[in-house]
N, C-alpha and C positions, 0 to 999 in steps of 0.2 A: 306329289303335292308337297311333302315335307322337304324333299330335295330341292324343289324350286324355291321354297321359303328360305332354306339354308343358303343357297347360292345368292339369293337376293340380298340377304343381310350378312353375308360372309365378311365384308370389310369391317362392318361395325363390330361383329363378334371378335374378330382378330384384334381390333383396337382395345376392346374391353379385356381380353386375355392378357395383352401386353401390359396394360395399365395395372391389372391385378398382380402380375408378376413383379413389376417394379415396386408396387406398394408393399408387397409381402416380403421383399428382400431387405427391408430396413431392419435395424437391430435395436430393439428397445427393451427396457426392463422397468415395469411399472412400479413394483415394490423395491425399495432401496433403503439402505442404512445411511446414517449421517456420514459424510465424507470427512476425512482428515481431522478427526476429533482425537484429542490427546486425553487418555484416561485420567491422568492426574488432574487435568483442568476440569473435567466433567464432575469429579467427586464433589467439589465445593460449590457447584452452581446451584443457587437457591431455587431456581425454577425448573430444575431437571426432573423429568418424569421418572417414576420409580422402576422403569424397565431394567436399567442397568444396576447390577449389584456391586457393592464395594468389595475390593479384594484386600484382605488383611494379612499381615505378616505374622510371624510366630509370637510376637509381643502384643498382637491385637491392634496394631496401628494400621490405618488406612494407607495403602501404598499404590492403589490404582482402582480401576472400576471396569467391570465386564462391559463389553460393547452392547449397545442397544440392538434389539432384534431388527430384522429387515422390514418388519411391519410397522415400525415406528420411527419414521424420519422426523427430525426436529420441527416443531410447529410453534405457533404463537405462545401456547402455554407450556411448552416443553422445549424451550430453547437450550442450546448447548454452547458452551464457551468455545471459541475458536482456538485452534492449536497455537502454540507459541509463534509469535510473528516472525517471519523470515524476511530479512532485509533485502531490498532490491532497488535498483535505480527507478525513479529519482527520489527515494525517501530522504528526509532531512533529519540528521541526528544532532543532539545537543551533547557536547563533550566538555567536561570540566576536569582539570587536573586537581586531584586531591593531594597527592604526594608527588612532587616533581623535583627531587633532589638530584643534582648532577653527580655523575660518577666521579670518584676521587682518583687522582688528585685534581681538584678543581682549582683553577687559577682565578683569583679574585680580580674583578674588573671594576672600573668606576661605574657608579650607579647601582651596584649590588647592595642588598640589604643584609646586614650581619646582626646576629643575636650575640650580644656581649654581656656576660655576667661575671662580676668581680665580687667575690664573697667578702673580702676584707677591705672594700672601698671605704672612703671617708663617710661618716654618718651624715654630714651635711651635703654630700655630693655622691649619692649612691649610683652605682653603675649596674643596671639590670634592665635593659631595654633593647630595642632594635634600632640600629644606626645605619645610615646610608653612606657609602663611600662617595665622597664628592668628586667633582670633575677633575680635580688635580690628583686623585688617587689617594687622598688622605682620609683617615677615619677620625672624626672629631668626637671626643667623649664628653665634652662640655666641662663646665666648672673650672677647677684649677688644673685639669689634666691637659697634657700636650696632645696635639694631633699626631697621629702615627700613619706613616705611609704604608699602605698594605696592598696597593695595586701590584699585580704580578706575582703575589705570594700565594702559597697554598694555605689551607686552614691552619695547619700546624705551624707554618712559618709566621703567619699573621698573629697567632696566639702568642708565640715567643716574642714577637716584636712589640705587641701591646704590653706584655708582662715586663719586658725590659724597660719600656718607657715609664710604666707606672711604678716601677721599683724605685725611681728617684724620689717618689713621694711616699709610697706605701711600704717600701722595703721589699719583702718577699711577697709579690702580688700573686694572688690565686685567680687565674683568668680561665674562663670557658668561652670559646668563640666558635660559632658555626654560621654557615651561610644559610640565611633564612629565605631569600628570594634572589636568585641570580638575574641580573638585568640582561645579560647577554644571551639567555636562553629564552626561546619563544614560549609564551604562555599558552597552555592547551585549554582554551576556553572559547566557546561559541558554537555556532551552527555549522554543520558540515553536510553538504549534499553528496549522496552517492553518485559518482560519475557513471558514464556509459560503460566503463570497463569494470564496474563493481567495486571501485576503491574510493576511499576518502582521503583528502589531502591534508596532511598535518604540517604543512609549511616546511621548515628546515629539517623536520624529522622524516620527510618523505611521505609515501602513500602506503595505505594498508588495505588489503582486499577483505571485504566483509560481506559481500553479496551472498545470499543464501544462509546467512548465520542468524541465530537468535540474538537478542540483546546481550545476554550473558556471554555467548560465544564471541560476539564482536568486541565486547569489553576486554575479554581475555586476550584476543588477538591484538588489540591496540596496546595493552600493557606489555605484551610480549615483544612487540615491535619497539616500544619506547625503552625497553630494558637495555637496548644497545647503546642508548645515550644517557639514561638516568639510572639512579640507584633505587631498585625496588619501586618502580612507579605504580601509582594507584590513580585510576580515573573513574569518574561517573559518566555513564552513557545512557541516553534514552532517546526514543523516537519522538520528535516534536511535530512532524508532518508525515502522515501516512499517505504516500502517493502511489503505491505499487499494487494495491489489491482492489479489484473492482468486480462488479457484476454488471450484466447488460440487460436492458429492456429492449426487445425487438418486436416491433409492431408492423404487421403486414399492411400494405397500403391499398389493397383492392385494385391492383393493376396500376397504381400511380406511384410505385416505389415503396421501399420499406424504410421505417424510421428506427434508428439504432441510437440508444442513449446509454452512455457510459457513466456509471454511478459508483462513487467510492464506497467501500465497505466499512461500516462501523462496528459490525458484529451483532447488531440488534434488529436488522431489517427483516420484514416478512413480505409476502406477496402483496399485501395491501399497501405497504410502504413503497414497494417498487412501482405499482401502478400510480400511486400519488405523485411519484417523481415525474411522470409524463403528463400530469394534469388530468388523469382519469382516462376512460376509454373514449376513443374518437368515434365520429359518425360512421366511419368505414370499418370499425372494429366490431368483432363479434364477442360473445362472452366465453368463447372457447380459449382457455388459457392453460398453459402448462409450463413447468420448469424443466429445462434441458440441463442436466448436470454432467460435466465431463466425467468419464469413467476412471476409476483408479487403475493402476497398472495391472492388477491381477484380474480385472474384469474386461471382457471383450465388448460389452454393450454399454452405450451411454445410458444414463438413468433419466427416465421421463416420469415426472410427477404431475398428474392431471389436477387441475384446480377447479373447484366448484364455486364460481364467482357469485352466483345468486345466494348460495348458502352462506358465504362469507359476509356479503354486504346486507342482504335482507334478513338473514336469520342469525347473524353474529356467530356463525359456526367457526371454530378454530381448527377443525380436523384437517382441512386442506390449505389453511393459511400458513404455508410452510415457511420456515426460516430460510432466508436467502444466504447462500454461502459464496465465498470468493470464486469467481469463474462461472457462476451460474448464468444461464440465459433464460430470462422470463419472456416467453414467447406469447404474443397476443395475435390470434388468428384473425383474418379478415372476414367481413360479412360476405357470404357467398352471393347474395342478391346484388349487393353493390359491386362486387367483383364481376359478376355476370353482366351487369349493366355497363360497366366500364369496358369490358371485352367487346360487347356488341357495338358500343360506340366507336371503338377503335377499328372494327371491321367495316362498319357502315359508313363512317365519315368519309373515307377516301372514295367509296363508290358514289356517295351523294355528290362529292365535289366533282368527280368525273362527269356524272350526268348533268350537273349544273353547267359545266363548261360546254358540254355537248348541246344542251338546250339553248344556251346563250348563243352559240354559233349558228344553230338552226334558225333561231329568231332573226339573227342578223341577216342571214341569207334570204329569208322570206321578205324581209323589209326591203333589201336591195332589189329583189325581183319585182316587187309591187311598185316601188318608187325608184326606178333606175336613175332618175335625174335628181333625186333627193326629195325632201319633204315638200309638200304642196304649200306649206305655210312659210317657206323661205321667201 
């Protein structure tokens, strides 16, 4: 009797065993620690939960923080600061030259701005200002002073030329002349987008590779590159458009396809914010939601964080309203009843269509047999 039952349901049992094997072969880790959190950044976070303890040096100064335990991933009330931002295409940077003095000996050109200070100039015509070299290459100091040709000269040569010209009026002129703003050098100011090759284009100064660097590292790389052209250059650099860090909201479509929405990371999003980005749960969505978090290099399993949607929305619980980190996948499972209905429709519709054609053909044959010469009403 038992053998007969076994042989009768053997195919079904085999299918169930195969499905169980496939499901059990997945690799998940329910409990997880915050990913990619920089200790120095977590110390000063005002909303950080007290699981992590500060690390002090010999002088009692905070130099870091112990990592949070695996039982406490960041949530709505215990958010963590994201690690230092790493640049990647197509981020947009704002770069401004703070100190862009050309390397000496710099040859003065027309259009350059020179700072000229003469300590013993005439009281009624003091010389202590910034002057521009005109198109003819002359420097006009105004008042009773003669114009001096300085184009093609170095700073030292131009200083001697101005002193020689002023000596006709002042005797022994005491002149200090420096290049304030060279017109022939490209100004380092404006927005620069990281190219596909991870570099930013600085015009006549060439390109600098900054992909994967922090803002401070990128600034140092730009200054180091400009040091080939400028004397001790200083620049300010900041990110004005964050284009390279995202998380994803994936919603199953109950057999009608999946919806994937790419959302830029601002560092403050939770699961509730992520669901709001797709306009809430759809008719074909269930309330079974979880976060799939890519595993760090030293972990073999991806991290799965189950979400209690009813507790978050109906009870204002924050325990599973996890903070969403870059690269996270917020997965919204489909409603099984809707998915089953969709599956049944996909299976039955072709059969119904075939029977419909067959029935239509049979009716046509019957009609021709009854009325071989056509309708009686013709």
